[in-house]
PyMOL Python script that loads the backbone (N, CA, C, O; Angstrom):
from pymol import cmd

cmd.read_pdbstr("""\
ATOM      1  N   MET A   1      72.849-141.791  25.959  1.00  0.00           N
ATOM      2  CA  MET A   1      71.797-140.925  26.437  1.00  0.00           C
ATOM      3  C   MET A   1      72.253-140.271  27.742  1.00  0.00           C
ATOM      4  O   MET A   1      72.689-140.957  28.667  1.00  0.00           O
ATOM      5  N   VAL A   2      72.153-138.950  27.812  1.00  0.00           N
ATOM      6  CA  VAL A   2      72.567-138.189  28.981  1.00  0.00           C
ATOM      7  C   VAL A   2      71.318-137.745  29.731  1.00  0.00           C
ATOM      8  O   VAL A   2      70.437-137.095  29.169  1.00  0.00           O
ATOM      9  N   VAL A   3      71.258-138.099  30.981  1.00  0.00           N
ATOM     10  CA  VAL A   3      70.124-137.692  31.817  1.00  0.00           C
ATOM     11  C   VAL A   3      70.599-136.592  32.751  1.00  0.00           C
ATOM     12  O   VAL A   3      71.543-136.768  33.521  1.00  0.00           O
ATOM     13  N   GLN A   4      69.926-135.460  32.667  1.00  0.00           N
ATOM     14  CA  GLN A   4      70.300-134.354  33.548  1.00  0.00           C
ATOM     15  C   GLN A   4      69.517-134.450  34.847  1.00  0.00           C
ATOM     16  O   GLN A   4      68.292-134.575  34.853  1.00  0.00           O
ATOM     17  N   GLN A   5      70.241-134.388  35.918  1.00  0.00           N
ATOM     18  CA  GLN A   5      69.629-134.423  37.241  1.00  0.00           C
ATOM     19  C   GLN A   5      69.274-132.994  37.654  1.00  0.00           C
ATOM     20  O   GLN A   5      70.007-132.060  37.330  1.00  0.00           O
ATOM     21  N   PRO A   6      68.159-132.812  38.365  1.00  0.00           N
ATOM     22  CA  PRO A   6      67.867-131.473  38.880  1.00  0.00           C
ATOM     23  C   PRO A   6      68.924-131.083  39.907  1.00  0.00           C
ATOM     24  O   PRO A   6      69.489-131.950  40.575  1.00  0.00           O
ATOM     25  N   PRO A   7      69.193-129.787  40.038  1.00  0.00           N
ATOM     26  CA  PRO A   7      70.195-129.377  41.024  1.00  0.00           C
ATOM     27  C   PRO A   7      69.786-129.815  42.430  1.00  0.00           C
ATOM     28  O   PRO A   7      68.618-129.745  42.813  1.00  0.00           O
ATOM     29  N   GLU A   8      70.766-130.257  43.167  1.00  0.00           N
ATOM     30  CA  GLU A   8      70.524-130.765  44.515  1.00  0.00           C
ATOM     31  C   GLU A   8      70.317-129.598  45.474  1.00  0.00           C
ATOM     32  O   GLU A   8      71.102-128.650  45.493  1.00  0.00           O
ATOM     33  N   LYS A   9      69.252-129.676  46.270  1.00  0.00           N
ATOM     34  CA  LYS A   9      69.000-128.652  47.280  1.00  0.00           C
ATOM     35  C   LYS A   9      69.810-128.984  48.530  1.00  0.00           C
ATOM     36  O   LYS A   9      69.896-130.134  48.960  1.00  0.00           O
ATOM     37  N   HIS A  10      70.385-127.957  49.083  1.00  0.00           N
ATOM     38  CA  HIS A  10      71.126-128.126  50.329  1.00  0.00           C
ATOM     39  C   HIS A  10      70.369-127.502  51.487  1.00  0.00           C
ATOM     40  O   HIS A  10      70.914-127.330  52.577  1.00  0.00           O
ATOM     41  N   TRP A  11      69.120-127.166  51.247  1.00  0.00           N
ATOM     42  CA  TRP A  11      68.300-126.561  52.291  1.00  0.00           C
ATOM     43  C   TRP A  11      66.867-127.054  52.116  1.00  0.00           C
ATOM     44  O   TRP A  11      66.479-127.512  51.041  1.00  0.00           O
ATOM     45  N   HIS A  12      66.095-126.952  53.186  1.00  0.00           N
ATOM     46  CA  HIS A  12      64.709-127.400  53.164  1.00  0.00           C
ATOM     47  C   HIS A  12      63.807-126.167  53.289  1.00  0.00           C
ATOM     48  O   HIS A  12      63.977-125.379  54.220  1.00  0.00           O
ATOM     49  N   PRO A  13      62.857-125.988  52.372  1.00  0.00           N
ATOM     50  CA  PRO A  13      61.998-124.800  52.413  1.00  0.00           C
ATOM     51  C   PRO A  13      61.245-124.633  53.720  1.00  0.00           C
ATOM     52  O   PRO A  13      61.078-123.508  54.191  1.00  0.00           O
ATOM     53  N   GLY A  14      60.783-125.731  54.321  1.00  0.00           N
ATOM     54  CA  GLY A  14      60.056-125.641  55.586  1.00  0.00           C
ATOM     55  C   GLY A  14      60.920-125.120  56.716  1.00  0.00           C
ATOM     56  O   GLY A  14      60.478-124.302  57.523  1.00  0.00           O
ATOM     57  N   ILE A  15      62.154-125.596  56.768  1.00  0.00           N
ATOM     58  CA  ILE A  15      63.073-125.120  57.812  1.00  0.00           C
ATOM     59  C   ILE A  15      63.372-123.642  57.608  1.00  0.00           C
ATOM     60  O   ILE A  15      63.409-122.877  58.572  1.00  0.00           O
ATOM     61  N   ALA A  16      63.586-123.231  56.351  1.00  0.00           N
ATOM     62  CA  ALA A  16      63.848-121.820  56.063  1.00  0.00           C
ATOM     63  C   ALA A  16      62.668-120.953  56.498  1.00  0.00           C
ATOM     64  O   ALA A  16      62.863-119.872  57.052  1.00  0.00           O
ATOM     65  N   ALA A  17      61.449-121.422  56.250  1.00  0.00           N
ATOM     66  CA  ALA A  17      60.265-120.647  56.633  1.00  0.00           C
ATOM     67  C   ALA A  17      60.142-120.527  58.147  1.00  0.00           C
ATOM     68  O   ALA A  17      59.831-119.453  58.661  1.00  0.00           O
ATOM     69  N   VAL A  18      60.386-121.623  58.863  1.00  0.00           N
ATOM     70  CA  VAL A  18      60.283-121.599  60.322  1.00  0.00           C
ATOM     71  C   VAL A  18      61.357-120.687  60.920  1.00  0.00           C
ATOM     72  O   VAL A  18      61.077-119.920  61.841  1.00  0.00           O
ATOM     73  N   LEU A  19      62.564-120.769  60.408  1.00  0.00           N
ATOM     74  CA  LEU A  19      63.635-119.896  60.906  1.00  0.00           C
ATOM     75  C   LEU A  19      63.289-118.429  60.691  1.00  0.00           C
ATOM     76  O   LEU A  19      63.505-117.601  61.575  1.00  0.00           O
ATOM     77  N   SER A  20      62.745-118.105  59.505  1.00  0.00           N
ATOM     78  CA  SER A  20      62.380-116.718  59.227  1.00  0.00           C
ATOM     79  C   SER A  20      61.183-116.270  60.049  1.00  0.00           C
ATOM     80  O   SER A  20      61.033-115.081  60.328  1.00  0.00           O
ATOM     81  N   PHE A  21      60.329-117.212  60.439  1.00  0.00           N
ATOM     82  CA  PHE A  21      59.195-116.861  61.283  1.00  0.00           C
ATOM     83  C   PHE A  21      59.682-116.357  62.638  1.00  0.00           C
ATOM     84  O   PHE A  21      59.171-115.365  63.159  1.00  0.00           O
ATOM     85  N   PHE A  22      60.672-117.046  63.205  1.00  0.00           N
ATOM     86  CA  PHE A  22      61.163-116.664  64.526  1.00  0.00           C
ATOM     87  C   PHE A  22      62.144-115.498  64.475  1.00  0.00           C
ATOM     88  O   PHE A  22      62.089-114.604  65.321  1.00  0.00           O
ATOM     89  N   ILE A  23      63.033-115.500  63.497  1.00  0.00           N
ATOM     90  CA  ILE A  23      63.993-114.403  63.331  1.00  0.00           C
ATOM     91  C   ILE A  23      64.023-114.043  61.849  1.00  0.00           C
ATOM     92  O   ILE A  23      64.640-114.751  61.054  1.00  0.00           O
ATOM     93  N   PRO A  24      63.360-112.946  61.470  1.00  0.00           N
ATOM     94  CA  PRO A  24      63.327-112.575  60.052  1.00  0.00           C
ATOM     95  C   PRO A  24      64.743-112.455  59.483  1.00  0.00           C
ATOM     96  O   PRO A  24      65.599-111.789  60.065  1.00  0.00           O
ATOM     97  N   GLY A  25      64.975-113.095  58.359  1.00  0.00           N
ATOM     98  CA  GLY A  25      66.280-113.077  57.711  1.00  0.00           C
ATOM     99  C   GLY A  25      67.086-114.344  57.959  1.00  0.00           C
ATOM    100  O   GLY A  25      67.982-114.670  57.180  1.00  0.00           O
ATOM    101  N   LEU A  26      66.781-115.054  59.025  1.00  0.00           N
ATOM    102  CA  LEU A  26      67.549-116.256  59.351  1.00  0.00           C
ATOM    103  C   LEU A  26      67.311-117.359  58.320  1.00  0.00           C
ATOM    104  O   LEU A  26      68.215-118.146  58.041  1.00  0.00           O
ATOM    105  N   GLY A  27      66.126-117.422  57.761  1.00  0.00           N
ATOM    106  CA  GLY A  27      65.841-118.404  56.722  1.00  0.00           C
ATOM    107  C   GLY A  27      66.658-118.159  55.465  1.00  0.00           C
ATOM    108  O   GLY A  27      67.118-119.108  54.830  1.00  0.00           O
ATOM    109  N   GLN A  28      66.844-116.896  55.099  1.00  0.00           N
ATOM    110  CA  GLN A  28      67.674-116.569  53.941  1.00  0.00           C
ATOM    111  C   GLN A  28      69.128-116.918  54.199  1.00  0.00           C
ATOM    112  O   GLN A  28      69.820-117.405  53.306  1.00  0.00           O
ATOM    113  N   ILE A  29      69.596-116.671  55.416  1.00  0.00           N
ATOM    114  CA  ILE A  29      70.977-117.018  55.760  1.00  0.00           C
ATOM    115  C   ILE A  29      71.149-118.536  55.708  1.00  0.00           C
ATOM    116  O   ILE A  29      72.164-119.029  55.217  1.00  0.00           O
ATOM    117  N   TYR A  30      70.168-119.272  56.208  1.00  0.00           N
ATOM    118  CA  TYR A  30      70.198-120.731  56.146  1.00  0.00           C
ATOM    119  C   TYR A  30      70.279-121.217  54.700  1.00  0.00           C
ATOM    120  O   TYR A  30      70.948-122.211  54.419  1.00  0.00           O
ATOM    121  N   ARG A  31      69.607-120.527  53.785  1.00  0.00           N
ATOM    122  CA  ARG A  31      69.635-120.902  52.368  1.00  0.00           C
ATOM    123  C   ARG A  31      70.952-120.532  51.691  1.00  0.00           C
ATOM    124  O   ARG A  31      71.217-120.959  50.568  1.00  0.00           O
ATOM    125  N   GLY A  32      71.763-119.750  52.364  1.00  0.00           N
ATOM    126  CA  GLY A  32      73.029-119.347  51.772  1.00  0.00           C
ATOM    127  C   GLY A  32      73.006-117.941  51.212  1.00  0.00           C
ATOM    128  O   GLY A  32      74.003-117.483  50.655  1.00  0.00           O
ATOM    129  N   LYS A  33      71.900-117.256  51.347  1.00  0.00           N
ATOM    130  CA  LYS A  33      71.755-115.874  50.883  1.00  0.00           C
ATOM    131  C   LYS A  33      72.072-114.945  52.049  1.00  0.00           C
ATOM    132  O   LYS A  33      71.177-114.334  52.633  1.00  0.00           O
ATOM    133  N   ILE A  34      73.352-114.849  52.378  1.00  0.00           N
ATOM    134  CA  ILE A  34      73.804-114.137  53.580  1.00  0.00           C
ATOM    135  C   ILE A  34      73.427-112.653  53.529  1.00  0.00           C
ATOM    136  O   ILE A  34      72.825-112.137  54.470  1.00  0.00           O
ATOM    137  N   LEU A  35      73.774-111.971  52.447  1.00  0.00           N
ATOM    138  CA  LEU A  35      73.510-110.536  52.361  1.00  0.00           C
ATOM    139  C   LEU A  35      72.020-110.256  52.422  1.00  0.00           C
ATOM    140  O   LEU A  35      71.590-109.333  53.113  1.00  0.00           O
ATOM    141  N   ARG A  36      71.227-111.045  51.705  1.00  0.00           N
ATOM    142  CA  ARG A  36      69.774-110.851  51.721  1.00  0.00           C
ATOM    143  C   ARG A  36      69.229-111.052  53.142  1.00  0.00           C
ATOM    144  O   ARG A  36      68.364-110.299  53.588  1.00  0.00           O
ATOM    145  N   GLY A  37      69.731-112.054  53.840  1.00  0.00           N
ATOM    146  CA  GLY A  37      69.289-112.302  55.213  1.00  0.00           C
ATOM    147  C   GLY A  37      69.651-111.160  56.142  1.00  0.00           C
ATOM    148  O   GLY A  37      68.835-110.742  56.964  1.00  0.00           O
ATOM    149  N   LEU A  38      70.859-110.655  56.019  1.00  0.00           N
ATOM    150  CA  LEU A  38      71.275-109.532  56.864  1.00  0.00           C
ATOM    151  C   LEU A  38      70.458-108.280  56.563  1.00  0.00           C
ATOM    152  O   LEU A  38      70.133-107.515  57.471  1.00  0.00           O
ATOM    153  N   LEU A  39      70.126-108.071  55.287  1.00  0.00           N
ATOM    154  CA  LEU A  39      69.289-106.922  54.926  1.00  0.00           C
ATOM    155  C   LEU A  39      67.892-107.058  55.524  1.00  0.00           C
ATOM    156  O   LEU A  39      67.328-106.078  56.010  1.00  0.00           O
ATOM    157  N   TRP A  40      67.333-108.261  55.490  1.00  0.00           N
ATOM    158  CA  TRP A  40      66.023-108.492  56.107  1.00  0.00           C
ATOM    159  C   TRP A  40      66.085-108.249  57.612  1.00  0.00           C
ATOM    160  O   TRP A  40      65.178-107.643  58.184  1.00  0.00           O
ATOM    161  N   MET A  41      67.149-108.720  58.251  1.00  0.00           N
ATOM    162  CA  MET A  41      67.295-108.506  59.693  1.00  0.00           C
ATOM    163  C   MET A  41      67.369-107.017  60.010  1.00  0.00           C
ATOM    164  O   MET A  41      66.717-106.534  60.935  1.00  0.00           O
ATOM    165  N   GLY A  42      68.175-106.296  59.227  1.00  0.00           N
ATOM    166  CA  GLY A  42      68.313-104.860  59.451  1.00  0.00           C
ATOM    167  C   GLY A  42      67.014-104.113  59.216  1.00  0.00           C
ATOM    168  O   GLY A  42      66.642-103.246  60.007  1.00  0.00           O
ATOM    169  N   ALA A  43      66.325-104.441  58.137  1.00  0.00           N
ATOM    170  CA  ALA A  43      65.067-103.764  57.828  1.00  0.00           C
ATOM    171  C   ALA A  43      64.019-104.038  58.901  1.00  0.00           C
ATOM    172  O   ALA A  43      63.256-103.144  59.268  1.00  0.00           O
ATOM    173  N   THR A  44      63.981-105.253  59.397  1.00  0.00           N
ATOM    174  CA  THR A  44      63.029-105.593  60.457  1.00  0.00           C
ATOM    175  C   THR A  44      63.368-104.848  61.740  1.00  0.00           C
ATOM    176  O   THR A  44      62.474-104.345  62.421  1.00  0.00           O
ATOM    177  N   ALA A  45      64.642-104.774  62.073  1.00  0.00           N
ATOM    178  CA  ALA A  45      65.056-104.069  63.287  1.00  0.00           C
ATOM    179  C   ALA A  45      64.713-102.588  63.193  1.00  0.00           C
ATOM    180  O   ALA A  45      64.219-102.006  64.158  1.00  0.00           O
ATOM    181  N   VAL A  46      64.967-101.978  62.053  1.00  0.00           N
ATOM    182  CA  VAL A  46      64.643-100.555  61.863  1.00  0.00           C
ATOM    183  C   VAL A  46      63.132-100.343  61.976  1.00  0.00           C
ATOM    184  O   VAL A  46      62.682 -99.391  62.613  1.00  0.00           O
ATOM    185  N   GLY A  47      62.353-101.232  61.358  1.00  0.00           N
ATOM    186  CA  GLY A  47      60.899-101.111  61.434  1.00  0.00           C
ATOM    187  C   GLY A  47      60.375-101.241  62.853  1.00  0.00           C
ATOM    188  O   GLY A  47      59.489-100.492  63.262  1.00  0.00           O
ATOM    189  N   LEU A  48      60.923-102.197  63.609  1.00  0.00           N
ATOM    190  CA  LEU A  48      60.482-102.374  64.994  1.00  0.00           C
ATOM    191  C   LEU A  48      60.878-101.185  65.858  1.00  0.00           C
ATOM    192  O   LEU A  48      60.099-100.743  66.702  1.00  0.00           O
ATOM    193  N   LEU A  49      62.075-100.670  65.652  1.00  0.00           N
ATOM    194  CA  LEU A  49      62.500 -99.498  66.417  1.00  0.00           C
ATOM    195  C   LEU A  49      61.648 -98.285  66.082  1.00  0.00           C
ATOM    196  O   LEU A  49      61.277 -97.518  66.971  1.00  0.00           O
ATOM    197  N   ALA A  50      61.338 -98.110  64.814  1.00  0.00           N
ATOM    198  CA  ALA A  50      60.501 -96.975  64.408  1.00  0.00           C
ATOM    199  C   ALA A  50      59.103 -97.108  64.999  1.00  0.00           C
ATOM    200  O   ALA A  50      58.532 -96.122  65.464  1.00  0.00           O
ATOM    201  N   ALA A  51      58.553 -98.301  64.984  1.00  0.00           N
ATOM    202  CA  ALA A  51      57.217 -98.511  65.539  1.00  0.00           C
ATOM    203  C   ALA A  51      57.228 -98.308  67.055  1.00  0.00           C
ATOM    204  O   ALA A  51      56.289 -97.740  67.614  1.00  0.00           O
ATOM    205  N   HIS A  52      58.275 -98.764  67.711  1.00  0.00           N
ATOM    206  CA  HIS A  52      58.382 -98.611  69.163  1.00  0.00           C
ATOM    207  C   HIS A  52      58.495 -97.136  69.529  1.00  0.00           C
ATOM    208  O   HIS A  52      57.897 -96.681  70.504  1.00  0.00           O
ATOM    209  N   ARG A  53      59.261 -96.400  68.745  1.00  0.00           N
ATOM    210  CA  ARG A  53      59.442 -94.976  69.020  1.00  0.00           C
ATOM    211  C   ARG A  53      58.167 -94.198  68.724  1.00  0.00           C
ATOM    212  O   ARG A  53      57.823 -93.278  69.466  1.00  0.00           O
ATOM    213  N   ALA A  54      57.475 -94.543  67.673  1.00  0.00           N
ATOM    214  CA  ALA A  54      56.263 -93.819  67.301  1.00  0.00           C
ATOM    215  C   ALA A  54      55.110 -94.147  68.240  1.00  0.00           C
ATOM    216  O   ALA A  54      54.241 -93.304  68.462  1.00  0.00           O
ATOM    217  N   ARG A  55      55.088 -95.325  68.781  1.00  0.00           N
ATOM    218  CA  ARG A  55      53.973 -95.764  69.624  1.00  0.00           C
ATOM    219  C   ARG A  55      53.739 -94.866  70.829  1.00  0.00           C
ATOM    220  O   ARG A  55      52.609 -94.414  71.016  1.00  0.00           O
ATOM    221  N   PRO A  56      54.739 -94.579  71.659  1.00  0.00           N
ATOM    222  CA  PRO A  56      54.474 -93.715  72.815  1.00  0.00           C
ATOM    223  C   PRO A  56      54.058 -92.301  72.393  1.00  0.00           C
ATOM    224  O   PRO A  56      53.204 -91.685  73.031  1.00  0.00           O
ATOM    225  N   ASP A  57      54.667 -91.789  71.313  1.00  0.00           N
ATOM    226  CA  ASP A  57      54.317 -90.452  70.860  1.00  0.00           C
ATOM    227  C   ASP A  57      52.869 -90.403  70.399  1.00  0.00           C
ATOM    228  O   ASP A  57      52.127 -89.502  70.790  1.00  0.00           O
ATOM    229  N   SER A  58      52.459 -91.354  69.576  1.00  0.00           N
ATOM    230  CA  SER A  58      51.089 -91.352  69.070  1.00  0.00           C
ATOM    231  C   SER A  58      50.102 -91.646  70.190  1.00  0.00           C
ATOM    232  O   SER A  58      49.004 -91.091  70.199  1.00  0.00           O
ATOM    233  N   ALA A  59      50.466 -92.503  71.129  1.00  0.00           N
ATOM    234  CA  ALA A  59      49.579 -92.785  72.255  1.00  0.00           C
ATOM    235  C   ALA A  59      49.416 -91.545  73.118  1.00  0.00           C
ATOM    236  O   ALA A  59      48.315 -91.247  73.580  1.00  0.00           O
ATOM    237  N   SER A  60      50.508 -90.820  73.338  1.00  0.00           N
ATOM    238  CA  SER A  60      50.430 -89.594  74.138  1.00  0.00           C
ATOM    239  C   SER A  60      49.540 -88.564  73.462  1.00  0.00           C
ATOM    240  O   SER A  60      48.714 -87.926  74.115  1.00  0.00           O
ATOM    241  N   LEU A  61      49.706 -88.400  72.160  1.00  0.00           N
ATOM    242  CA  LEU A  61      48.868 -87.448  71.436  1.00  0.00           C
ATOM    243  C   LEU A  61      47.400 -87.849  71.500  1.00  0.00           C
ATOM    244  O   LEU A  61      46.525 -86.994  71.639  1.00  0.00           O
ATOM    245  N   CYS A  62      47.137 -89.115  71.402  1.00  0.00           N
ATOM    246  CA  CYS A  62      45.765 -89.606  71.481  1.00  0.00           C
ATOM    247  C   CYS A  62      45.173 -89.322  72.857  1.00  0.00           C
ATOM    248  O   CYS A  62      44.021 -88.898  72.955  1.00  0.00           O
ATOM    249  N   ILE A  63      45.933 -89.547  73.908  1.00  0.00           N
ATOM    250  CA  ILE A  63      45.459 -89.309  75.278  1.00  0.00           C
ATOM    251  C   ILE A  63      45.223 -87.817  75.498  1.00  0.00           C
ATOM    252  O   ILE A  63      44.196 -87.419  76.048  1.00  0.00           O
ATOM    253  N   ILE A  64      46.175 -87.000  75.068  1.00  0.00           N
ATOM    254  CA  ILE A  64      46.029 -85.551  75.222  1.00  0.00           C
ATOM    255  C   ILE A  64      44.832 -85.052  74.430  1.00  0.00           C
ATOM    256  O   ILE A  64      44.058 -84.234  74.928  1.00  0.00           O
ATOM    257  N   ASN A  65      44.671 -85.532  73.210  1.00  0.00           N
ATOM    258  CA  ASN A  65      43.556 -85.118  72.371  1.00  0.00           C
ATOM    259  C   ASN A  65      42.225 -85.502  73.017  1.00  0.00           C
ATOM    260  O   ASN A  65      41.258 -84.747  72.923  1.00  0.00           O
ATOM    261  N   ALA A  66      42.163 -86.636  73.654  1.00  0.00           N
ATOM    262  CA  ALA A  66      40.937 -87.058  74.322  1.00  0.00           C
ATOM    263  C   ALA A  66      40.682 -86.252  75.588  1.00  0.00           C
ATOM    264  O   ALA A  66      39.532 -86.073  75.990  1.00  0.00           O
ATOM    265  N   TYR A  67      41.747 -85.767  76.217  1.00  0.00           N
ATOM    266  CA  TYR A  67      41.627 -85.066  77.491  1.00  0.00           C
ATOM    267  C   TYR A  67      41.224 -83.600  77.333  1.00  0.00           C
ATOM    268  O   TYR A  67      40.390 -83.095  78.085  1.00  0.00           O
ATOM    269  N   VAL A  68      41.819 -82.922  76.355  1.00  0.00           N
ATOM    270  CA  VAL A  68      41.593 -81.470  76.230  1.00  0.00           C
ATOM    271  C   VAL A  68      40.277 -81.181  75.509  1.00  0.00           C
ATOM    272  O   VAL A  68      39.723 -82.025  74.804  1.00  0.00           O
ATOM    273  N   GLY A  69      39.808 -79.968  75.715  1.00  0.00           N
ATOM    274  CA  GLY A  69      38.589 -79.523  75.040  1.00  0.00           C
ATOM    275  C   GLY A  69      37.466 -79.290  76.030  1.00  0.00           C
ATOM    276  O   GLY A  69      37.578 -79.581  77.221  1.00  0.00           O
ATOM    277  N   ASN A  70      36.405 -78.765  75.506  1.00  0.00           N
ATOM    278  CA  ASN A  70      35.228 -78.475  76.318  1.00  0.00           C
ATOM    279  C   ASN A  70      34.371 -79.733  76.432  1.00  0.00           C
ATOM    280  O   ASN A  70      33.920 -80.256  75.413  1.00  0.00           O
ATOM    281  N   PRO A  71      34.136 -80.232  77.650  1.00  0.00           N
ATOM    282  CA  PRO A  71      33.379 -81.467  77.795  1.00  0.00           C
ATOM    283  C   PRO A  71      31.906 -81.323  77.405  1.00  0.00           C
ATOM    284  O   PRO A  71      31.218 -82.327  77.220  1.00  0.00           O
ATOM    285  N   TYR A  72      31.417 -80.086  77.279  1.00  0.00           N
ATOM    286  CA  TYR A  72      30.015 -79.881  76.966  1.00  0.00           C
ATOM    287  C   TYR A  72      29.764 -79.693  75.471  1.00  0.00           C
ATOM    288  O   TYR A  72      28.620 -79.537  75.044  1.00  0.00           O
ATOM    289  N   LYS A  73      30.835 -79.709  74.681  1.00  0.00           N
ATOM    290  CA  LYS A  73      30.717 -79.603  73.216  1.00  0.00           C
ATOM    291  C   LYS A  73      31.069 -80.920  72.590  1.00  0.00           C
ATOM    292  O   LYS A  73      31.900 -81.674  73.098  1.00  0.00           O
ATOM    293  N   ARG A  74      30.428 -81.186  71.484  1.00  0.00           N
ATOM    294  CA  ARG A  74      30.755 -82.408  70.752  1.00  0.00           C
ATOM    295  C   ARG A  74      31.805 -82.141  69.746  1.00  0.00           C
ATOM    296  O   ARG A  74      32.216 -83.051  69.027  1.00  0.00           O
TER     297      ARG A  74
END
""", "prot")
cmd.dss("prot")
cmd.show_as("cartoon", "prot")
cmd.util.cbc("prot")
cmd.orient("prot")
């Protein structure tokens, strides 16, 4: 009789989740999915940079929009 053992995990799901919480993509790298982890890191960095760049522009437009116009008209 041959008993098949489940494949042995070399990583812990909780540790992977905590690593990804602090640095997105690090949990995937810990699991051995290097390319996937690097892609997550890159995508997160691009998203944060885009949000940072858009934030001052949209805030400025909001301030200007609130400032200009006739104060006696709705």
